[in-house]
Structures are given as C-alpha cells and as structure tokens.
N, C-alpha and C positions, 0 to 999 in steps of 0.2 A: 682291332681284330676280335671277332667274336670267339669266345672261349670254346664254343662247340664246333667251330668251323675247322675243316681241314684245308690247308692251303699250301701251295708250293711258292716259295719266295725266290726261287731262282734255280735255273739249271744253266750251267755254263759249258756247253759242249765244245770240244776242241778235238781234233783228231788225236786219238790216243788218251783222251782224258774227259771225264764227265763228272760233274759235281752238282748235286741237287739237294735242296733242303725242303722237307715237308714238315709243316706245323700242324699239330692237333692239340688245341688248347694251348697249354704252356709247355708241351713236349715237342722237341725238335728231333727229326731224323735226318742225319747228314749221310747221304749215300755217295760213295766215292768209287769210281771205276777208272781203270787205266793207270797212267803213270803219275805218281806224286813226286815231283822233283822241282828243280829251280825254274824250269819253264812254266810250271803251273802254280807256283807259289803266290803270285800276285792275284790270280783268280780266286785261289783258296782264301786268302786274306780278305778280299772284298766280300765274298759270300759269308764268311764267318762273322764279319762285322755286321752285315745285314741281319744275320741270324740272331746275334746278341742284342740288336736293337729291338727285337720282338720280345725281349725279357723272358727267355725260357727258364723253366725250373729244372728241366732235365734235357740232356743232349745224348742221343745214341748215334754213334758213328759206325756205319756199316762199311767195312773194308772188303766185302766179299768179291768185288770186281777189280781189286787192285792187281795190276800185272807187274808193277815195278815201283819201288820206293827207294830213294837215296837218303843221304844225311839231311838234306833240306826237308824232305817229306817227314822224316822222323822228328826234326825240329818243329815242324808245323803241328804235328800231333802233340808234342810236349808243350808247346805254347798254348794250344787249345786246352789241354789238361790244366795248365797253370791258370789260365783265364777262368776256367770253370771253378777251380778252387777259390780264387780271389773273389768270384761273384756269388759263391754259394750255390752253384749249379751242379747237379749230379751228372756225371759223364760216364758212359759205358761204351766199350768198343765190342762190336759183334761181327760174326761171319768173317773172321780174319783170313784172307787169302794167303796161301803159302809164301809168296814173295815178301809180304809184309810181316808175316809171322817170323820168318828167318831174320830179317833185319832187326826187328824188335828184340828177339832173343839174343842175337850177337851183340847188340848195343847194351844189353843188360838193363833195359828200361821197362820190361814187362810189368813188374810190380808197380812202378810209378804210374804206368798207364792203366793199371787195373785189369790186365789180361793174363 
C-alpha cells in the first residue's frame, strides 16, 4: 500500500452496527457505530486482524456512533489496547459516545484505555 494513499480496508455493515477502517499512510482510523456486543464480536475481530496486517504505527478508535456496549465490547477494546501495546502501536480513543463512556467508567478501565 502506498504510504501517501488513503484507503478503506473494510466496512462491515449490519443492522445496528457499522465498523470501518480508513488508512492514511501508517495511521488507521477505526470508526464504530451502533452496538458493540457478542453479536458483533466476530466482525470486529476480523476487521481488526485485517487492520493489523497493514502494519499501522497508530490506531485511532472513534466511538462517536456507539449506541450500546456490553462486557464483550469492553473486552474487545481492552484486547485491542493490549495488541497495540504488544505491537508498539499508539492507540487513542476519540469521540466517546455516552453509552460507551458510562461502561468504561463503571468498569474502571478508562486509564488503561487512555481515555
């Protein structure tokens, strides 16, 4: 992939869930909308694996469109954070919708996730 190119490596629409990655150079933007839960975990894992195959140096997760997140969704975010740490990839979470913000706060993982 050309370092100067901006590309989308996948959008996985499903009723109530949308996940898309945009790459610009070695930076990845993961946009999430809808519900992050057990029903969407497999799609999340597949797209995240594809994103890591592109060898990003940074990943920004946009949670602005999240309407619901359960313990599975929280686990997915924490696993992404762990994978980033293990790979030396910088991760940031931006535009955190209120449902996600509440779950992250109640679970006590805001500091670990860097929010």
